[in-house]
C-alpha positions, 0 to 999 in steps of 0.5 A, a space after each residue: 497486492 499486484 502479485 496477489 491479483 496476478 496469481 488469482 487471475 492465473 489460478 482462475 484461468 487454469 481452473 476454468 479452462 485448463 489442466 490443474 496447476 502442478 502446485 503440490 511442491 509448495 512446502 511454504 504453503 503446507 507449513 502455513 496450513 499446519 501452523 494455522 491448524 488447517 491441516 494435519 502435518 501428516 496429511 497430503 495437500 490437494 486442490 481443496 486446500 488451494 481453493 480454500 486457503 491459498 489466497 488467504 496465505 498470499 495475503 498473510 504472507 504479504 502482511 507479515 513481510 510488510 510488518 516485518 520491514 525494519 524501515 517502513 512504518 506500516 499502518 502509520 501516517 506520513 505527510 508531504 507538504 505540497 508545492 503550494 505550501 498550504 496543503 498536506 498529503 497524508 499517507 498510510 502504507 497499510 499492511 494489506 499492500 495498499 497506499 491510502 492517501 488524502 489531501 487537506 488544506 491548512 487553516 480550514 475545517 479539518 486542519 488548524 493553522 500552525 501554532 508553535 510548529 504544531 498543526 492539529 486535526 479539527 475533525 478526522 481525516 479520511 484516506 482512500 486507497 490510491 494504489 499498491 506498493 511493495 517494499 524490499 529492505 529500504 527500497 519502496 515502489 508504488 503503483 498508481 492507476 490513473 483514469 481520465 475521461 479519455 485514457 487510463 494508465 499505470 504510473 509508478 513511483 520508486 524511492 527509498 526509506 531512511 530515518 523515518 522518511 520516504 524519499 520518492 526519487 523517480 516516476 514512470 509509466 508502467 505495465 498493467 498490474 505490476 512495477 515493470 516500466 514500459 519499454 518506451 517510457 522515460 523515467 523522470 527524476 523526482 524528490 517527494 519527501 514524506 515524513 513520518 508523524 508519530 503523533 498522528 493516529 490511523 485506524 482502518 474502517 469500512 466507509 459507512 457510505 460506500 463500504 470500501 476500506 478507508 483509514 481515519 486519521 486523528 491527532 496533531 503533527 509537526 508543521 514544516 517548510 519546503 526546502 
């Protein structure tokens, strides 16, 4: 998602106040247009194709990359037990490149108390976008934009996926719109464990009140204790 945003900003800049980008050697984009029946294989690619379809091509390419990753369970639910031992963070790493999360307490209106090692969802949970992520093989990076009343910054997490579990092992202050660490920033060691929960089901909808994308989670999951 960050890479798509960067490309869009560059694209708008060059189209509004500079020469046209030398883009016609993008054979992967042309093949995408042919495969999706947007142009004939013998036609010549031009600016209009980029204006109409290139952003969609970037989204579709990212989606294919995420769904094809053999380690990450895209659009499925992971849980992380917080340090208080009484609340869980629910996360969905979606095929649109965004991380959706929500935090809920056990034994309240949303979650039951554990019974025989199982916690049931009483009423659906709503997860909202926290930031973007990238996954390459088993390596995952997360970018979170944080705002307070006094400042705004980007904080990133890095880690790996193994045996249906995400291990986030470091965090650092990053440059805007990317995953590169700021030169002065210190990388902090962490170990946040997000476990895949196959009995939880997630579906994306438009929030009826605000209109942005959210994930709705239902089902039950295995309770666990912190090591």
